[in-house]
N, C-alpha and C positions, 0 to 999 in steps of 0.2 A: 456447588457450582464448580465447573472445571473450565480451564482455558488451555486446551491441548491441541497439538498437531501430531497426527499419527501417519507415518509413512508405511507403505506396503508395496510389495512387488509380486508380480505373477510368476508362476513357476518357470516359464521359458525365458524370463528376464528380458522380454521385449517391451513390456509395459510396466510403468511405475505409477503409483497412485498416492494420494494424500487426502486425509480428512481433517478439517480444522473445526473447532468448536470454541467460540468466544462468548463468555457470559459476563464474568467480572470485568474484564478489560473493556467490553462493549458498554457496560453500565458506566464505567469511568469516562469513556469518550463522550457519552451522552449527558453526563452529569451537569455540565455548564451550558447546555444548548437545548433549545426547544425547536427542533427542526420539524417542518411539515412531514407528514407520514411518507409521501413519495421520496422526499429528499433523504429522510432518515434511512429508508430501506435501500436506496441506491448507495449511500455511504457505507452501510453495513455490508452490502455485497462486495463493494470495492475493498473494504478492510479485510474481509475474509480472503479475497483473491490475493491481496498483497502478502498476507502471511503464507499462503500456499506457494507463491513464487519465491519468497525469500528463504524458504526452507532449503533451497538448493543453491544459494549464493556460494561462490567459490572463493570469496575474499572476505577480509575483515572490513566491514563497511555497511552502508545503507543503500536501500533502494527507495526512491521517491516516485510514487505513481500519481500523476495528475491528469485530471480532465478539465480543460478550459472550455466553458460553455458560452453560447451566444443567446441563451434564453434566461429564464428566471434564476438558474444556477450559474454563477460566474466561475466557481472553482470547486472541485472535489479533490482533496489531496490526502494521501496516506504515505506515511514514512515508516519503514520497518527495516531493522538491521539483521545481520546474520545470527544474532542471539534471539531473534524473534521478539524484540522489544518494539512495540508498535504504538502509533498515535495517528489520528485522522481528524479531519474537520471539513465543513462545507461553508462556502460563502455565497450568499444570495444577493441579487440586485436589491436596491433600496425600496423599489416599488413592486417587489415580487408578490404576485397573487397566484397561489398554487392550489389547484383542486385536488381532492382526495384520489382521483383516478388519473392524474397527470402522468403522461408517458415520459420515458427517457428522452425521446426525440423532442417533445414539446419543451422539456425543461432545459436541455443541454444543447441540442443541435437543430433548433427551430429554423435557422437560416442556412444551415449546412456549413457553418464556419467553426464548428467544434474541433478541438484537437486533443489527442491522447499522447501523453509524454511519460516516458520512463527514464529516470536518471539513476545510474549506478555510481555511487560516490564512495570510493575506497577511503578509509580513515588515514592510512599511512601512505602519503604521496611520495615519501622518500624511497619507497621500494620500487619505484618505476611504474606504479599503477596510476592511471589517470582516469578522471571521471568520464563516463560515456553517457550520451543522451540520445534517445531515439524519439522522433516526433512523427506521428502519422495522423491523417485525418480520421475523424470518428467514422467507423464503419460497423454498423450493427445497431439493433434496437434494444440491446440489453448490455449490462456490464460484462457478462460472460462472453457475449459475441464480440464485443470490442476487443477484449484481451486475447481471445482466440485468434482473431484476425491479425492482431499485432504479433503474436508469437509465430504465426505462420509466415508473415512477411519478413520480420526482423530476425527471428531466431531459426527459421526453417524447421520448426518442431511442431508436429501434430499434437495439439493440446485441446482437451475438452474440459470445460468447467461447469459445475452446477453450484449455484449460489442462492442463498436466501437469507432474509433478515426480518426481524420485527423489533418490538421495543424491549425484548428480553434477551435475545440471542442473535448472533450472526454465525452462520455455518457455511461450509463449502466443501466441495470435493473436486479434486483435480486428477485427471488421467492424462498421461503423456507417453507417446510412443517413442521409445529410445532409438537412437541411431543404430544401424546394423553393427553388430559386434564382430570384429575380425578374429581370425584364429580359431574358428570353430572346427571341430573334428569331423563334422558332417560334410562330405564332399558335394552333396547335392544342394547347391545354393538355391535352386528354385524351390526345393522343399522347405528350406529354412525360411525363405521369403514368404511362402504361402502360410507357414505356421505363424509367423509374426503378424501377417495381415489378418489372419483368422482371429488371433488373440485380440488384436486391436478392435476389429469390428465387433466381436462378441462383447468385450468389456464396455464399449461405447453403447451398445444396445441395452446392456444391463443398466448403465448409468442413466440412460434416457427414460427409464421407468421411474426415476425419482421425481416426486412432486415437491413444490416449495413448502407445502405444509408438512410433508414427511421429513424434509430436511431440517426444518426448524423445531420439530417436535420429537425427534428421535436421536438418542445418544449414539456416539461413534460405534461402539461395539455392536449395538443392535443393527445399525445400518450395514456394517461390514457383513454381518451374518445374513441379513435379508438379501443383499445384492449378490454376494459372491460365495454362497454356501456350497455351490457345486464346483468352485474353482480351487486350485491349489495355490494358496497365497501366503507369502512370508510377511508377517506383520512385525514391525520394529517397535521398540519402546517409545512411548509417547514423549514428545518434547513440550516444554512449558512455554506458553505465550503470555506476555504480560504487557500492560499499558505502561509506557514510560515517556515522559515529556522531557525534551532536551532544552527547553527555554532557559534563558539566563538574563541577568541585567546587562551583560556585555552584548548579547545578541540584539536586545531591544535597543540599546544605545546605538549599535551599528545601523539598525533600521532607521533611526531618527537622523543619523548623519547622512544617510542616503537620500532622505527627503530634502535636505538642504537647510542651511542656516536661516535663510530668510523665512521660510515657511514655518520652521520649528519655533523661532523666536516670536513670530507673529502670533502663533497659536498659544504659547505660554504667556505672552503679555495679555492676551484676551481672556484666557481661562484662569490664570494665576498659577496653575500647575497642570502637567499632563499626566493623566491616569490612563494607563494602557494595560489591558488584560490579555494574556496569552490566548490566541485563538484555539489552541489545542486543549489546554488544561484549566484556563481561567485564572491562572496566578496573576495577581496585580503587580504592576510596576509603576512607580510614581517619580516624576521628574519636576522639580521646581525650577525657578528662573536661573538660579546659580548652577544647578545640574546641567541645564541646557547650554548655558554659556561655556561650561567646562568641556562639553562635547566638541566644541569647535575651536578650542585653544590648540596651538601647535604643540607637538610632543615635547616634553621636557628633556633636555640633553644634560645628563649628569656630568659635571666637570670633576676631574681628579683633584683632590686636595694636594697640598705641597708634599705631605707625607707619602702620597701614592705615586709621586713622580719618580721615575728612575733617575739615579744619580750617575 
C-alpha cells in the first residue's frame, strides 16, 4: 500500500498536475468511524482534494477545508499541512437517515444553506503571516465541482479535479492552468496564448476520460501512462502523505472551557466524569470533577521569593 502524491508538469509549463493515492492514511481515518457509504465516499473525495491543494502551500502551516451542511451531514472537515500530514472526519445529525444512493445535494445542501470554507493557518504568526479564511455558498453537485468553483472565484485559477473513494482507497487528480509566464523569448504573444489554451483544453479532455472506477482501481504510474502517453510530461519524485492527528489534552481542555463552567460542571456532576474521544483519531480523554474544577480556576501567579528579589 502506498500513500503518495506525485506532481507533474507539461512540456510548455502552462499546466501542472498532481495525482494522489491514499490507502494506509485512509484506513486510519476510517478506523474509528462507521460512516454510511455516501458519507464515507464524500469524505474520501474531500480528503484527496485537500492533499492535492496542500501540495502547493507556500508557507509552513495548515489548510482546513470545511463543508457545513444543512442536511443529514452537519460537517465535513479535512486538515492538511504543508508536510502533507492529514486528518479528516464527518459529523451527522442525530436523526440522520441516509440511503445508499443519497446525493451530495440531499446530504449537504438540501435547503440551499450549505457553505464551503477554506482556512489557511500559518504556524508562525510572528513572521507577519496571518490566517486567511474564504467562505462561499456551495455551488456544485460534487466535491470536485464545489472546489473548482471556489478556486475560480477566490484564487482566479482554472482548476479541474477528478476524485473518487471507496472503503479501501481515496484517489484524486488535479490539473491547474498556470498564470501566464512573463519574459518569454517568443514575441508572438497570441501564439503563446493559443498554445497555452490548447494544452489546457487537451489535458482537460484527457482527464475527463477518467471514470471513478478507473481512478480507485488503478495505481498512479498506470494512470499517468494511460492518460498522457502522447504528451511530454515531466514527473517529479513522489511525496509521502501520512495520517497525523494533532489532538491533545490541552486542546480538549480549551474546548471544555469554551462550553462554559456551568455546562461542564453540570455534566460532570451528572455523569461522574467526562469521557471525550477525539473526532479524528478516537483517542480518549477523561476529566473527573477535580479536573473540571481546575479548568476554571484563575491562572496561578508565581511570586518571587526573597532570594529572587533584587537588592
